[in-house]
C-alpha positions in Angstrom: -0.6 -9.7 -4.6 0.9 -7.5 -7.3 0.0 -8.5 -10.9 2.2 -7.5 -13.8 0.6 -4.8 -16.1 0.4 -7.4 -18.9 -1.8 -9.7 -16.8 -4.1 -6.8 -15.9 -4.4 -5.8 -19.6 -5.2 -9.5 -20.5 -7.8 -9.7 -17.7 -9.5 -6.5 -18.9 -9.5 -7.7 -22.5 -11.1 -11.0 -21.5 -13.8 -9.3 -19.5 -14.7 -7.1 -22.4 -14.6 -10.1 -24.8 -16.8 -12.2 -22.7 -19.3 -9.5 -22.1 -19.5 -8.8 -25.8 -19.7 -12.5 -26.9 -22.3 -13.4 -24.3 -24.3 -10.2 -25.3 -24.6 -9.3 -21.6 -24.1 -5.6 -22.3 -24.3 -3.2 -25.2 -21.3 -0.9 -25.4 -22.1 2.8 -25.8 -18.4 3.8 -25.9 -15.3 2.4 -27.6 -14.3 -1.0 -26.3 -10.7 0.3 -25.8 -12.1 2.9 -23.4 -13.9 0.1 -21.5 -10.8 -2.0 -21.3 -8.8 1.0 -20.0 -11.4 1.7 -17.3 -11.4 -2.0 -16.2 -7.6 -1.8 -15.9 -7.9 1.4 -13.8 -10.4 -0.3 -11.5 -8.2 -3.4 -11.1 -5.1 -1.2 -10.4 -7.1 0.9 -7.9 -8.3 -2.2 -6.1 -4.8 -3.6 -5.9 -3.6 -0.3 -4.5 -6.3 -0.3 -1.8 -5.4 -3.9 -0.9 -1.7 -2.9 -0.5 -2.8 0.0 1.8 -4.9 -2.5 3.8 -1.8 -4.8 4.1 0.3 -1.9 5.3 -2.3 -1.0 7.9 -2.4 -4.6 9.1 1.3 -4.6 9.4 1.2 -1.5 11.5 -1.4 -3.0 13.8 0.5 -6.2 14.2 3.8 -4.3 14.8 2.1 -2.3 17.6 1.2 -5.6 19.3 4.4 -7.5 18.4 5.3 -8.2 22.0 1.9 -9.6 22.8 1.9 -11.7 19.7 5.4 -13.1 20.4 4.6 -13.7 24.1 1.5 -15.6 23.1 3.3 -17.6 20.5 0.8 -16.7 17.8 1.6 -17.4 14.2 2.2 -14.1 12.4 0.9 -15.2 9.1 -2.3 -16.5 10.6 -2.7 -13.2 12.7 -2.1 -11.2 9.5 -4.9 -13.0 7.6 -7.3 -12.7 10.5 -6.7 -9.0 11.0 -6.8 -8.3 7.3 -10.1 -10.2 6.9 -11.6 -8.3 9.8 -10.6 -4.9 8.5 -11.8 -5.9 5.0 -15.2 -6.9 6.4 -15.5 -3.7 8.3 -14.8 -1.7 5.2 -16.8 -3.8 2.8 -13.7 -4.6 0.9 -13.8 -7.8 -1.0 -10.6 -9.8 -0.9 
């Protein structure tokens, strides 16, 4: 799922705000830098998930005939393969 940049910025700001308000961490660098780093991490995670989706699509495409012959639900198969690959790679969905 692709999030608009505005949403990512908002999420990062909320994370920083909550960490600060709850005094869970003491910042050693500027809060703006922390927000930017959180945004980078979220964007990187989304990129990795998109790559995982493309790999799942390639796998399913290579077995399209079998899937069609067996009458399997493509969306269900997509979720199952994606979850399996994510588990194997310690990727949290």
